[in-house]
PDB file of N, CA, C and O in Angstrom:
ATOM      1  N   MET A   1      -0.824 -11.270  -8.687  1.00  0.00           N
ATOM      2  CA  MET A   1       0.658 -11.120  -8.304  1.00  0.00           C
ATOM      3  C   MET A   1       0.771 -11.134  -6.804  1.00  0.00           C
ATOM      4  O   MET A   1      -0.025 -10.425  -6.188  1.00  0.00           O
ATOM      5  N   LEU A   2       1.648 -11.841  -6.134  1.00  0.00           N
ATOM      6  CA  LEU A   2       1.603 -11.885  -4.629  1.00  0.00           C
ATOM      7  C   LEU A   2       2.672 -10.784  -4.362  1.00  0.00           C
ATOM      8  O   LEU A   2       3.767 -10.804  -4.925  1.00  0.00           O
ATOM      9  N   ILE A   3       2.338  -9.927  -3.570  1.00  0.00           N
ATOM     10  CA  ILE A   3       3.043  -8.518  -3.037  1.00  0.00           C
ATOM     11  C   ILE A   3       3.186  -8.690  -1.655  1.00  0.00           C
ATOM     12  O   ILE A   3       2.242  -8.934  -0.904  1.00  0.00           O
ATOM     13  N   ARG A   4       4.534  -8.546  -1.258  1.00  0.00           N
ATOM     14  CA  ARG A   4       4.749  -8.549   0.199  1.00  0.00           C
ATOM     15  C   ARG A   4       5.414  -7.213   0.493  1.00  0.00           C
ATOM     16  O   ARG A   4       6.324  -6.727  -0.179  1.00  0.00           O
ATOM     17  N   LYS A   5       4.787  -6.604   1.711  1.00  0.00           N
ATOM     18  CA  LYS A   5       5.330  -5.247   2.060  1.00  0.00           C
ATOM     19  C   LYS A   5       5.447  -5.194   3.611  1.00  0.00           C
ATOM     20  O   LYS A   5       4.752  -5.923   4.319  1.00  0.00           O
ATOM     21  N   GLN A   6       6.314  -4.341   4.099  1.00  0.00           N
ATOM     22  CA  GLN A   6       6.490  -4.348   5.428  1.00  0.00           C
ATOM     23  C   GLN A   6       5.446  -2.932   5.902  1.00  0.00           C
ATOM     24  O   GLN A   6       5.538  -1.862   5.300  1.00  0.00           O
ATOM     25  N   SER A   7       4.617  -3.114   6.894  1.00  0.00           N
ATOM     26  CA  SER A   7       3.716  -2.097   7.317  1.00  0.00           C
ATOM     27  C   SER A   7       4.641  -0.860   7.946  1.00  0.00           C
ATOM     28  O   SER A   7       5.566  -0.973   8.751  1.00  0.00           O
ATOM     29  N   VAL A   8       4.135   0.308   7.360  1.00  0.00           N
ATOM     30  CA  VAL A   8       4.818   1.486   8.074  1.00  0.00           C
ATOM     31  C   VAL A   8       4.294   1.815   9.461  1.00  0.00           C
ATOM     32  O   VAL A   8       4.870   2.635  10.176  1.00  0.00           O
ATOM     33  N   LEU A   9       3.193   1.166   9.837  1.00  0.00           N
ATOM     34  CA  LEU A   9       2.684   1.428  11.031  1.00  0.00           C
ATOM     35  C   LEU A   9       3.301   0.403  12.319  1.00  0.00           C
ATOM     36  O   LEU A   9       3.574   0.807  13.450  1.00  0.00           O
ATOM     37  N   THR A  10       3.425  -0.883  11.872  1.00  0.00           N
ATOM     38  CA  THR A  10       3.751  -1.901  12.896  1.00  0.00           C
ATOM     39  C   THR A  10       4.877  -2.634  12.405  1.00  0.00           C
ATOM     40  O   THR A  10       5.304  -3.548  13.111  1.00  0.00           O
ATOM     41  N   ASN A  11       5.448  -2.374  11.268  1.00  0.00           N
ATOM     42  CA  ASN A  11       6.624  -3.004  10.587  1.00  0.00           C
ATOM     43  C   ASN A  11       6.408  -4.615  10.450  1.00  0.00           C
ATOM     44  O   ASN A  11       7.369  -5.336  10.180  1.00  0.00           O
ATOM     45  N   GLU A  12       5.301  -5.062  10.617  1.00  0.00           N
ATOM     46  CA  GLU A  12       4.836  -6.410  10.376  1.00  0.00           C
ATOM     47  C   GLU A  12       4.862  -6.593   8.861  1.00  0.00           C
ATOM     48  O   GLU A  12       4.580  -5.622   8.159  1.00  0.00           O
ATOM     49  N   TRP A  13       5.176  -7.750   8.309  1.00  0.00           N
ATOM     50  CA  TRP A  13       5.157  -8.162   6.926  1.00  0.00           C
ATOM     51  C   TRP A  13       3.837  -8.682   6.615  1.00  0.00           C
ATOM     52  O   TRP A  13       3.330  -9.529   7.351  1.00  0.00           O
ATOM     53  N   HIS A  14       3.156  -8.183   5.437  1.00  0.00           N
ATOM     54  CA  HIS A  14       1.936  -8.602   4.915  1.00  0.00           C
ATOM     55  C   HIS A  14       2.130  -9.099   3.478  1.00  0.00           C
ATOM     56  O   HIS A  14       3.004  -8.623   2.754  1.00  0.00           O
ATOM     57  N   THR A  15       1.291 -10.072   3.082  1.00  0.00           N
ATOM     58  CA  THR A  15       1.346 -10.344   1.588  1.00  0.00           C
ATOM     59  C   THR A  15      -0.006 -10.246   1.193  1.00  0.00           C
ATOM     60  O   THR A  15      -0.916 -10.553   1.963  1.00  0.00           O
ATOM     61  N   MET A  16      -0.183  -9.874   0.139  1.00  0.00           N
ATOM     62  CA  MET A  16      -1.612  -9.670  -0.830  1.00  0.00           C
ATOM     63  C   MET A  16      -1.391 -10.055  -2.126  1.00  0.00           C
ATOM     64  O   MET A  16      -0.386  -9.742  -2.765  1.00  0.00           O
ATOM     65  N   ASP A  17      -2.454 -10.842  -2.606  1.00  0.00           N
ATOM     66  CA  ASP A  17      -2.627 -11.342  -4.029  1.00  0.00           C
ATOM     67  C   ASP A  17      -3.230 -10.210  -4.705  1.00  0.00           C
ATOM     68  O   ASP A  17      -4.418 -10.037  -4.433  1.00  0.00           O
ATOM     69  N   LEU A  18      -2.659  -9.335  -5.582  1.00  0.00           N
ATOM     70  CA  LEU A  18      -3.356  -8.447  -6.120  1.00  0.00           C
ATOM     71  C   LEU A  18      -3.303  -8.590  -7.790  1.00  0.00           C
ATOM     72  O   LEU A  18      -2.316  -9.122  -8.299  1.00  0.00           O
ATOM     73  N   PRO A  19      -4.330  -8.127  -8.566  1.00  0.00           N
ATOM     74  CA  PRO A  19      -4.259  -8.210  -9.979  1.00  0.00           C
ATOM     75  C   PRO A  19      -3.432  -7.177 -10.645  1.00  0.00           C
ATOM     76  O   PRO A  19      -3.994  -6.348 -11.361  1.00  0.00           O
ATOM     77  N   ILE A  20      -2.231  -7.153 -10.486  1.00  0.00           N
ATOM     78  CA  ILE A  20      -1.309  -6.224 -11.122  1.00  0.00           C
ATOM     79  C   ILE A  20      -0.282  -6.729 -11.905  1.00  0.00           C
ATOM     80  O   ILE A  20      -0.247  -7.957 -11.985  1.00  0.00           O
ATOM     81  N   THR A  21       0.642  -6.039 -12.558  1.00  0.00           N
ATOM     82  CA  THR A  21       1.763  -6.632 -13.378  1.00  0.00           C
ATOM     83  C   THR A  21       2.862  -5.876 -13.022  1.00  0.00           C
ATOM     84  O   THR A  21       2.772  -4.722 -12.601  1.00  0.00           O
ATOM     85  N   PRO A  22       4.102  -6.601 -13.203  1.00  0.00           N
ATOM     86  CA  PRO A  22       5.534  -5.999 -13.068  1.00  0.00           C
ATOM     87  C   PRO A  22       5.544  -4.573 -13.822  1.00  0.00           C
ATOM     88  O   PRO A  22       5.995  -3.568 -13.273  1.00  0.00           O
ATOM     89  N   LYS A  23       5.020  -4.571 -15.097  1.00  0.00           N
ATOM     90  CA  LYS A  23       5.049  -3.279 -15.740  1.00  0.00           C
ATOM     91  C   LYS A  23       4.441  -2.100 -15.117  1.00  0.00           C
ATOM     92  O   LYS A  23       4.907  -0.962 -15.171  1.00  0.00           O
ATOM     93  N   GLU A  24       3.148  -2.531 -14.402  1.00  0.00           N
ATOM     94  CA  GLU A  24       2.471  -1.353 -13.919  1.00  0.00           C
ATOM     95  C   GLU A  24       3.166  -0.945 -12.626  1.00  0.00           C
ATOM     96  O   GLU A  24       3.036   0.244 -12.334  1.00  0.00           O
ATOM     97  N   ILE A  25       3.894  -1.717 -11.780  1.00  0.00           N
ATOM     98  CA  ILE A  25       4.539  -1.358 -10.689  1.00  0.00           C
ATOM     99  C   ILE A  25       5.796  -0.295 -11.200  1.00  0.00           C
ATOM    100  O   ILE A  25       6.112   0.717 -10.573  1.00  0.00           O
ATOM    101  N   VAL A  26       6.291  -0.645 -12.182  1.00  0.00           N
ATOM    102  CA  VAL A  26       7.448   0.230 -12.761  1.00  0.00           C
ATOM    103  C   VAL A  26       6.830   1.645 -13.218  1.00  0.00           C
ATOM    104  O   VAL A  26       7.489   2.684 -13.182  1.00  0.00           O
ATOM    105  N   THR A  27       5.582   1.578 -13.622  1.00  0.00           N
ATOM    106  CA  THR A  27       4.934   2.701 -13.981  1.00  0.00           C
ATOM    107  C   THR A  27       4.902   3.695 -12.735  1.00  0.00           C
ATOM    108  O   THR A  27       5.425   4.810 -12.730  1.00  0.00           O
ATOM    109  N   TRP A  28       4.225   3.129 -11.709  1.00  0.00           N
ATOM    110  CA  TRP A  28       3.897   3.597 -10.495  1.00  0.00           C
ATOM    111  C   TRP A  28       5.183   4.199  -9.867  1.00  0.00           C
ATOM    112  O   TRP A  28       5.242   5.376  -9.509  1.00  0.00           O
ATOM    113  N   GLN A  29       6.222   3.306  -9.754  1.00  0.00           N
ATOM    114  CA  GLN A  29       7.521   3.714  -9.201  1.00  0.00           C
ATOM    115  C   GLN A  29       8.159   4.982 -10.087  1.00  0.00           C
ATOM    116  O   GLN A  29       8.993   5.743  -9.595  1.00  0.00           O
ATOM    117  N   SER A  30       7.747   5.089 -11.220  1.00  0.00           N
ATOM    118  CA  SER A  30       8.235   6.151 -12.159  1.00  0.00           C
ATOM    119  C   SER A  30       7.693   7.439 -11.882  1.00  0.00           C
ATOM    120  O   SER A  30       8.302   8.453 -12.222  1.00  0.00           O
ATOM    121  N   GLY A  31       6.542   7.482 -11.262  1.00  0.00           N
ATOM    122  CA  GLY A  31       5.895   8.761 -10.811  1.00  0.00           C
ATOM    123  C   GLY A  31       4.367   9.018 -11.266  1.00  0.00           C
ATOM    124  O   GLY A  31       3.753  10.081 -11.167  1.00  0.00           O
ATOM    125  N   GLU A  32       3.907   7.814 -11.779  1.00  0.00           N
ATOM    126  CA  GLU A  32       2.423   7.996 -12.144  1.00  0.00           C
ATOM    127  C   GLU A  32       1.637   7.879 -10.817  1.00  0.00           C
ATOM    128  O   GLU A  32       1.992   7.141  -9.898  1.00  0.00           O
ATOM    129  N   LEU A  33       0.475   8.712 -10.791  1.00  0.00           N
ATOM    130  CA  LEU A  33      -0.215   8.463  -9.752  1.00  0.00           C
ATOM    131  C   LEU A  33      -0.904   7.069  -9.383  1.00  0.00           C
ATOM    132  O   LEU A  33      -1.445   6.405 -10.267  1.00  0.00           O
ATOM    133  N   ILE A  34      -0.875   6.725  -8.305  1.00  0.00           N
ATOM    134  CA  ILE A  34      -1.552   5.157  -8.197  1.00  0.00           C
ATOM    135  C   ILE A  34      -2.933   4.891  -8.716  1.00  0.00           C
ATOM    136  O   ILE A  34      -3.222   3.906  -9.396  1.00  0.00           O
ATOM    137  N   GLN A  35      -3.826   5.900  -8.327  1.00  0.00           N
ATOM    138  CA  GLN A  35      -5.054   5.772  -8.943  1.00  0.00           C
ATOM    139  C   GLN A  35      -5.184   5.614 -10.493  1.00  0.00           C
ATOM    140  O   GLN A  35      -6.153   5.039 -10.990  1.00  0.00           O
ATOM    141  N   ASN A  36      -4.084   6.193 -11.299  1.00  0.00           N
ATOM    142  CA  ASN A  36      -4.226   6.158 -12.491  1.00  0.00           C
ATOM    143  C   ASN A  36      -3.663   4.782 -13.006  1.00  0.00           C
ATOM    144  O   ASN A  36      -4.109   4.244 -14.019  1.00  0.00           O
ATOM    145  N   VAL A  37      -2.752   4.302 -12.313  1.00  0.00           N
ATOM    146  CA  VAL A  37      -2.105   2.977 -12.792  1.00  0.00           C
ATOM    147  C   VAL A  37      -3.177   1.729 -12.325  1.00  0.00           C
ATOM    148  O   VAL A  37      -3.389   0.741 -13.028  1.00  0.00           O
ATOM    149  N   TRP A  38      -3.730   1.946 -11.160  1.00  0.00           N
ATOM    150  CA  TRP A  38      -4.636   0.787 -10.885  1.00  0.00           C
ATOM    151  C   TRP A  38      -6.065   1.377 -10.399  1.00  0.00           C
ATOM    152  O   TRP A  38      -6.465   1.314  -9.236  1.00  0.00           O
ATOM    153  N   PRO A  39      -6.706   1.911 -11.385  1.00  0.00           N
ATOM    154  CA  PRO A  39      -8.155   2.368 -11.081  1.00  0.00           C
ATOM    155  C   PRO A  39      -9.048   1.246 -10.594  1.00  0.00           C
ATOM    156  O   PRO A  39     -10.039   1.436  -9.888  1.00  0.00           O
ATOM    157  N   HIS A  40      -8.605  -0.008 -11.046  1.00  0.00           N
ATOM    158  CA  HIS A  40      -9.575  -1.220 -10.638  1.00  0.00           C
ATOM    159  C   HIS A  40      -9.298  -1.786  -9.251  1.00  0.00           C
ATOM    160  O   HIS A  40      -9.951  -2.734  -8.814  1.00  0.00           O
ATOM    161  N   LEU A  41      -8.176  -1.107  -8.461  1.00  0.00           N
ATOM    162  CA  LEU A  41      -8.051  -1.603  -7.139  1.00  0.00           C
ATOM    163  C   LEU A  41      -9.019  -0.910  -6.251  1.00  0.00           C
ATOM    164  O   LEU A  41      -9.693   0.041  -6.645  1.00  0.00           O
ATOM    165  N   THR A  42      -9.081  -1.403  -5.030  1.00  0.00           N
ATOM    166  CA  THR A  42      -9.702  -0.712  -3.973  1.00  0.00           C
ATOM    167  C   THR A  42      -8.905   0.275  -3.259  1.00  0.00           C
ATOM    168  O   THR A  42      -7.705   0.032  -3.127  1.00  0.00           O
ATOM    169  N   PRO A  43      -9.418   1.430  -2.743  1.00  0.00           N
ATOM    170  CA  PRO A  43      -8.508   2.207  -1.926  1.00  0.00           C
ATOM    171  C   PRO A  43      -7.658   1.580  -0.967  1.00  0.00           C
ATOM    172  O   PRO A  43      -6.519   2.033  -0.850  1.00  0.00           O
ATOM    173  N   SER A  44      -8.071   0.458  -0.144  1.00  0.00           N
ATOM    174  CA  SER A  44      -7.350  -0.358   0.733  1.00  0.00           C
ATOM    175  C   SER A  44      -6.158  -1.021  -0.031  1.00  0.00           C
ATOM    176  O   SER A  44      -5.014  -0.970   0.421  1.00  0.00           O
ATOM    177  N   GLN A  45      -6.441  -1.591  -1.103  1.00  0.00           N
ATOM    178  CA  GLN A  45      -5.439  -2.293  -1.830  1.00  0.00           C
ATOM    179  C   GLN A  45      -4.280  -1.348  -2.201  1.00  0.00           C
ATOM    180  O   GLN A  45      -3.099  -1.653  -2.034  1.00  0.00           O
ATOM    181  N   ARG A  46      -4.745  -0.065  -2.768  1.00  0.00           N
ATOM    182  CA  ARG A  46      -3.841   0.920  -3.223  1.00  0.00           C
ATOM    183  C   ARG A  46      -2.956   1.516  -2.017  1.00  0.00           C
ATOM    184  O   ARG A  46      -1.809   1.943  -2.143  1.00  0.00           O
ATOM    185  N   GLN A  47      -3.718   1.462  -0.798  1.00  0.00           N
ATOM    186  CA  GLN A  47      -2.973   1.887   0.420  1.00  0.00           C
ATOM    187  C   GLN A  47      -1.831   0.900   0.793  1.00  0.00           C
ATOM    188  O   GLN A  47      -0.727   1.291   1.173  1.00  0.00           O
ATOM    189  N   PHE A  48      -2.215  -0.558   0.642  1.00  0.00           N
ATOM    190  CA  PHE A  48      -1.281  -1.502   0.847  1.00  0.00           C
ATOM    191  C   PHE A  48       0.121  -1.459  -0.010  1.00  0.00           C
ATOM    192  O   PHE A  48       1.267  -1.639   0.403  1.00  0.00           O
ATOM    193  N   ILE A  49      -0.302  -1.186  -1.228  1.00  0.00           N
ATOM    194  CA  ILE A  49       0.947  -1.011  -1.958  1.00  0.00           C
ATOM    195  C   ILE A  49       1.674   0.132  -1.580  1.00  0.00           C
ATOM    196  O   ILE A  49       2.882  -0.099  -1.514  1.00  0.00           O
ATOM    197  N   MET A  50       1.367   1.230  -1.322  1.00  0.00           N
ATOM    198  CA  MET A  50       2.048   2.364  -1.043  1.00  0.00           C
ATOM    199  C   MET A  50       2.734   2.165   0.490  1.00  0.00           C
ATOM    200  O   MET A  50       3.888   2.517   0.737  1.00  0.00           O
ATOM    201  N   SER A  51       1.958   1.631   1.335  1.00  0.00           N
ATOM    202  CA  SER A  51       2.596   1.668   2.738  1.00  0.00           C
ATOM    203  C   SER A  51       2.529   0.174   3.412  1.00  0.00           C
ATOM    204  O   SER A  51       2.858   0.118   4.597  1.00  0.00           O
ATOM    205  N   GLY A  52       2.215  -0.785   2.901  1.00  0.00           N
ATOM    206  CA  GLY A  52       2.017  -2.131   3.592  1.00  0.00           C
ATOM    207  C   GLY A  52       1.085  -2.195   4.622  1.00  0.00           C
ATOM    208  O   GLY A  52       1.194  -3.154   5.386  1.00  0.00           O
ATOM    209  N   VAL A  53       0.249  -1.442   4.805  1.00  0.00           N
ATOM    210  CA  VAL A  53      -0.662  -1.359   5.961  1.00  0.00           C
ATOM    211  C   VAL A  53      -1.770  -1.882   5.554  1.00  0.00           C
ATOM    212  O   VAL A  53      -2.374  -1.352   4.622  1.00  0.00           O
ATOM    213  N   SER A  54      -2.252  -3.022   6.174  1.00  0.00           N
ATOM    214  CA  SER A  54      -3.535  -3.750   5.786  1.00  0.00           C
ATOM    215  C   SER A  54      -4.690  -3.019   6.317  1.00  0.00           C
ATOM    216  O   SER A  54      -4.545  -2.190   7.215  1.00  0.00           O
ATOM    217  N   GLU A  55      -5.923  -3.314   5.760  1.00  0.00           N
ATOM    218  CA  GLU A  55      -7.107  -2.753   6.130  1.00  0.00           C
ATOM    219  C   GLU A  55      -7.198  -2.893   7.410  1.00  0.00           C
ATOM    220  O   GLU A  55      -7.416  -1.848   8.024  1.00  0.00           O
ATOM    221  N   ALA A  56      -7.069  -4.186   8.232  1.00  0.00           N
ATOM    222  CA  ALA A  56      -7.397  -4.389   9.532  1.00  0.00           C
ATOM    223  C   ALA A  56      -6.434  -3.418  10.380  1.00  0.00           C
ATOM    224  O   ALA A  56      -6.893  -2.819  11.352  1.00  0.00           O
ATOM    225  N   GLU A  57      -5.315  -3.299  10.060  1.00  0.00           N
ATOM    226  CA  GLU A  57      -4.263  -2.419  10.721  1.00  0.00           C
ATOM    227  C   GLU A  57      -4.686  -0.933  10.741  1.00  0.00           C
ATOM    228  O   GLU A  57      -4.536  -0.232  11.742  1.00  0.00           O
ATOM    229  N   TRP A  58      -5.225  -0.490   9.582  1.00  0.00           N
ATOM    230  CA  TRP A  58      -5.822   1.022   9.217  1.00  0.00           C
ATOM    231  C   TRP A  58      -6.839   1.134  10.230  1.00  0.00           C
ATOM    232  O   TRP A  58      -6.816   2.051  11.051  1.00  0.00           O
ATOM    233  N   GLU A  59      -7.828   0.147  10.211  1.00  0.00           N
ATOM    234  CA  GLU A  59      -8.918   0.391  11.020  1.00  0.00           C
ATOM    235  C   GLU A  59      -8.746   0.460  12.484  1.00  0.00           C
ATOM    236  O   GLU A  59      -9.378   1.271  13.161  1.00  0.00           O
ATOM    237  N   LYS A  60      -7.812  -0.464  13.037  1.00  0.00           N
ATOM    238  CA  LYS A  60      -7.315  -0.369  14.414  1.00  0.00           C
ATOM    239  C   LYS A  60      -6.491   0.745  14.708  1.00  0.00           C
ATOM    240  O   LYS A  60      -6.599   1.219  15.839  1.00  0.00           O
ATOM    241  N   ALA A  61      -5.663   1.275  13.890  1.00  0.00           N
ATOM    242  CA  ALA A  61      -5.002   2.426  14.148  1.00  0.00           C
ATOM    243  C   ALA A  61      -5.732   3.782  14.073  1.00  0.00           C
ATOM    244  O   ALA A  61      -5.520   4.707  14.858  1.00  0.00           O
ATOM    245  N   PHE A  62      -6.589   3.812  13.079  1.00  0.00           N
ATOM    246  CA  PHE A  62      -7.366   5.239  13.090  1.00  0.00           C
ATOM    247  C   PHE A  62      -8.643   5.237  13.020  1.00  0.00           C
ATOM    248  O   PHE A  62      -9.195   6.334  12.937  1.00  0.00           O
ATOM    249  N   GLY A  63      -9.566   3.857  13.037  1.00  0.00           N
ATOM    250  CA  GLY A  63     -10.867   3.789  13.155  1.00  0.00           C
ATOM    251  C   GLY A  63     -11.508   4.608  12.203  1.00  0.00           C
ATOM    252  O   GLY A  63     -11.218   4.454  11.016  1.00  0.00           O
ATOM    253  N   ASP A  64     -12.478   5.603  12.603  1.00  0.00           N
ATOM    254  CA  ASP A  64     -13.271   6.536  11.685  1.00  0.00           C
ATOM    255  C   ASP A  64     -12.392   7.515  10.989  1.00  0.00           C
ATOM    256  O   ASP A  64     -11.823   8.410  11.613  1.00  0.00           O
ATOM    257  N   GLU A  65     -12.264   7.336   9.566  1.00  0.00           N
ATOM    258  CA  GLU A  65     -11.231   8.318   8.944  1.00  0.00           C
ATOM    259  C   GLU A  65     -11.521   9.708   9.079  1.00  0.00           C
ATOM    260  O   GLU A  65     -10.646  10.490   8.705  1.00  0.00           O
ATOM    261  N   ASP A  66     -12.745  10.232   9.613  1.00  0.00           N
ATOM    262  CA  ASP A  66     -13.189  11.533   9.593  1.00  0.00           C
ATOM    263  C   ASP A  66     -12.337  12.015  10.910  1.00  0.00           C
ATOM    264  O   ASP A  66     -12.093  13.219  10.990  1.00  0.00           O
ATOM    265  N   ASN A  67     -11.910  11.216  11.859  1.00  0.00           N
ATOM    266  CA  ASN A  67     -11.269  11.686  12.967  1.00  0.00           C
ATOM    267  C   ASN A  67      -9.682  11.398  13.029  1.00  0.00           C
ATOM    268  O   ASN A  67      -9.048  11.517  14.078  1.00  0.00           O
ATOM    269  N   ILE A  68      -9.151  11.040  11.900  1.00  0.00           N
ATOM    270  CA  ILE A  68      -7.870  11.026  11.663  1.00  0.00           C
ATOM    271  C   ILE A  68      -6.883  12.397  11.977  1.00  0.00           C
ATOM    272  O   ILE A  68      -7.017  13.451  11.355  1.00  0.00           O
ATOM    273  N   ASP A  69      -6.047  12.220  12.867  1.00  0.00           N
ATOM    274  CA  ASP A  69      -5.098  13.385  13.001  1.00  0.00           C
ATOM    275  C   ASP A  69      -4.269  13.744  11.865  1.00  0.00           C
ATOM    276  O   ASP A  69      -3.689  12.821  11.293  1.00  0.00           O
ATOM    277  N   SER A  70      -4.095  15.081  11.389  1.00  0.00           N
ATOM    278  CA  SER A  70      -3.371  15.224  10.206  1.00  0.00           C
ATOM    279  C   SER A  70      -1.928  15.093  10.342  1.00  0.00           C
ATOM    280  O   SER A  70      -1.223  14.936   9.345  1.00  0.00           O
ATOM    281  N   ASN A  71      -1.410  15.154  11.620  1.00  0.00           N
ATOM    282  CA  ASN A  71       0.007  14.654  11.822  1.00  0.00           C
ATOM    283  C   ASN A  71       0.172  13.269  11.688  1.00  0.00           C
ATOM    284  O   ASN A  71       1.264  12.855  11.299  1.00  0.00           O
ATOM    285  N   ASP A  72      -0.701  12.512  11.938  1.00  0.00           N
ATOM    286  CA  ASP A  72      -0.421  10.974  11.708  1.00  0.00           C
ATOM    287  C   ASP A  72      -0.314  10.658  10.272  1.00  0.00           C
ATOM    288  O   ASP A  72       0.526   9.901   9.787  1.00  0.00           O
ATOM    289  N   LEU A  73      -1.260  11.317   9.609  1.00  0.00           N
ATOM    290  CA  LEU A  73      -1.213  11.173   8.109  1.00  0.00           C
ATOM    291  C   LEU A  73       0.162  11.742   7.454  1.00  0.00           C
ATOM    292  O   LEU A  73       0.784  11.123   6.591  1.00  0.00           O
ATOM    293  N   ARG A  74       0.490  12.791   7.890  1.00  0.00           N
ATOM    294  CA  ARG A  74       1.906  13.272   7.504  1.00  0.00           C
ATOM    295  C   ARG A  74       3.070  12.344   7.763  1.00  0.00           C
ATOM    296  O   ARG A  74       3.958  12.154   6.932  1.00  0.00           O
ATOM    297  N   LYS A  75       3.026  11.789   8.928  1.00  0.00           N
ATOM    298  CA  LYS A  75       4.144  10.750   9.384  1.00  0.00           C
ATOM    299  C   LYS A  75       4.157   9.455   8.501  1.00  0.00           C
ATOM    300  O   LYS A  75       5.180   8.811   8.268  1.00  0.00           O
ATOM    301  N   ILE A  76       2.850   9.133   8.013  1.00  0.00           N
ATOM    302  CA  ILE A  76       2.725   7.862   7.158  1.00  0.00           C
ATOM    303  C   ILE A  76       3.039   8.322   5.837  1.00  0.00           C
ATOM    304  O   ILE A  76       3.603   7.527   5.085  1.00  0.00           O
ATOM    305  N   ALA A  77       2.765   9.487   5.429  1.00  0.00           N
ATOM    306  CA  ALA A  77       3.032   9.838   3.915  1.00  0.00           C
ATOM    307  C   ALA A  77       4.615   9.987   3.770  1.00  0.00           C
ATOM    308  O   ALA A  77       5.178   9.588   2.750  1.00  0.00           O
ATOM    309  N   MET A  78       5.401  10.649   4.956  1.00  0.00           N
ATOM    310  CA  MET A  78       6.754  10.651   4.751  1.00  0.00           C
ATOM    311  C   MET A  78       7.358   9.335   4.703  1.00  0.00           C
ATOM    312  O   MET A  78       8.505   9.265   4.260  1.00  0.00           O
ATOM    313  N   THR A  79       6.752   8.245   5.102  1.00  0.00           N
ATOM    314  CA  THR A  79       7.466   6.916   5.057  1.00  0.00           C
ATOM    315  C   THR A  79       7.245   6.225   3.746  1.00  0.00           C
ATOM    316  O   THR A  79       8.029   5.390   3.293  1.00  0.00           O
ATOM    317  N   MET A  80       6.108   6.624   3.143  1.00  0.00           N
ATOM    318  CA  MET A  80       5.553   5.860   2.096  1.00  0.00           C
ATOM    319  C   MET A  80       6.475   5.837   0.945  1.00  0.00           C
ATOM    320  O   MET A  80       7.087   6.858   0.632  1.00  0.00           O
ATOM    321  N   GLY A  81       6.614   4.701   0.280  1.00  0.00           N
ATOM    322  CA  GLY A  81       7.648   4.600  -0.921  1.00  0.00           C
ATOM    323  C   GLY A  81       9.012   4.275  -0.407  1.00  0.00           C
ATOM    324  O   GLY A  81       9.798   3.980  -1.306  1.00  0.00           O
ATOM    325  N   LYS A  82       9.508   4.250   0.827  1.00  0.00           N
ATOM    326  CA  LYS A  82      10.798   3.909   1.241  1.00  0.00           C
ATOM    327  C   LYS A  82      10.939   2.229   1.450  1.00  0.00           C
ATOM    328  O   LYS A  82      11.988   1.657   1.743  1.00  0.00           O
ATOM    329  N   LYS A  83       9.865   1.701   1.267  1.00  0.00           N
ATOM    330  CA  LYS A  83      10.045  -0.006   1.291  1.00  0.00           C
ATOM    331  C   LYS A  83       9.700  -0.435   0.095  1.00  0.00           C
ATOM    332  O   LYS A  83       8.709   0.024  -0.472  1.00  0.00           O
ATOM    333  N   THR A  84      10.408  -1.292  -0.401  1.00  0.00           N
ATOM    334  CA  THR A  84      10.295  -1.773  -1.807  1.00  0.00           C
ATOM    335  C   THR A  84       9.341  -2.923  -1.831  1.00  0.00           C
ATOM    336  O   THR A  84       9.285  -3.841  -1.013  1.00  0.00           O
ATOM    337  N   VAL A  85       8.599  -2.736  -2.890  1.00  0.00           N
ATOM    338  CA  VAL A  85       7.591  -3.811  -3.288  1.00  0.00           C
ATOM    339  C   VAL A  85       8.484  -5.011  -3.589  1.00  0.00           C
ATOM    340  O   VAL A  85       9.467  -4.966  -4.329  1.00  0.00           O
ATOM    341  N   ILE A  86       8.015  -6.157  -2.899  1.00  0.00           N
ATOM    342  CA  ILE A  86       8.720  -7.508  -3.324  1.00  0.00           C
ATOM    343  C   ILE A  86       7.700  -8.219  -4.079  1.00  0.00           C
ATOM    344  O   ILE A  86       6.542  -8.288  -3.668  1.00  0.00           O
ATOM    345  N   ILE A  87       8.118  -8.797  -5.264  1.00  0.00           N
ATOM    346  CA  ILE A  87       7.178  -9.586  -6.185  1.00  0.00           C
ATOM    347  C   ILE A  87       7.520 -11.118  -5.650  1.00  0.00           C
ATOM    348  O   ILE A  87       8.579 -11.636  -6.003  1.00  0.00           O
ATOM    349  N   VAL A  88       6.783 -11.685  -4.965  1.00  0.00           N
ATOM    350  CA  VAL A  88       7.065 -12.987  -4.329  1.00  0.00           C
ATOM    351  C   VAL A  88       6.938 -13.912  -5.471  1.00  0.00           C
ATOM    352  O   VAL A  88       7.976 -14.543  -5.666  1.00  0.00           O
ATOM    353  N   GLU A  89       5.941 -14.187  -6.310  1.00  0.00           N
ATOM    354  CA  GLU A  89       5.746 -14.961  -7.338  1.00  0.00           C
ATOM    355  C   GLU A  89       4.499 -14.779  -8.018  1.00  0.00           C
ATOM    356  O   GLU A  89       3.732 -13.942  -7.543  1.00  0.00           O
ATOM    357  N   GLY A  90       4.159 -15.407  -9.038  1.00  0.00           N
ATOM    358  CA  GLY A  90       2.887 -15.074  -9.934  1.00  0.00           C
ATOM    359  C   GLY A  90       1.668 -15.322  -8.982  1.00  0.00           C
ATOM    360  O   GLY A  90       1.823 -15.709  -7.824  1.00  0.00           O
ATOM    361  N   SER A  91       0.433 -15.074  -9.552  1.00  0.00           N
ATOM    362  CA  SER A  91      -0.716 -15.393  -8.892  1.00  0.00           C
ATOM    363  C   SER A  91      -1.047 -16.689  -8.287  1.00  0.00           C
ATOM    364  O   SER A  91      -0.655 -17.697  -8.875  1.00  0.00           O
ATOM    365  N   LYS A  92      -1.657 -16.797  -7.288  1.00  0.00           N
ATOM    366  CA  LYS A  92      -1.894 -18.159  -6.712  1.00  0.00           C
ATOM    367  C   LYS A  92      -2.839 -19.061  -7.781  1.00  0.00           C
ATOM    368  O   LYS A  92      -3.154 -20.218  -7.500  1.00  0.00           O
TER     369      LYS A  92
END
C-alpha cells in the first residue's frame, strides 16, 4: 500500500510502499502499539508511518542515535500522529 505523509522535520511530503492494510492502520490509530500492529516492518518504516520522516532525513537531522538530544525527541513526539496517513492507492 502506498502511504503518503508529511515529514514533521521538514514538512516535505514522502511516499512509501509498505506491506500494510487499511484494517491495520485503523487498529494502530485506535491506540494499539505500532510495533504490535506491524512487527514485520523495520524501525525506520514504522517511524515513517508515525512521523513522515524518511530514513535519510533522520540520518541527516540526528546522525548517530546515541547523540540525539532528548529535547529534539520530545518535540518530534509531540507532533506525531497529528498528520493523517493518506492511502494513495494499492501496492505497485
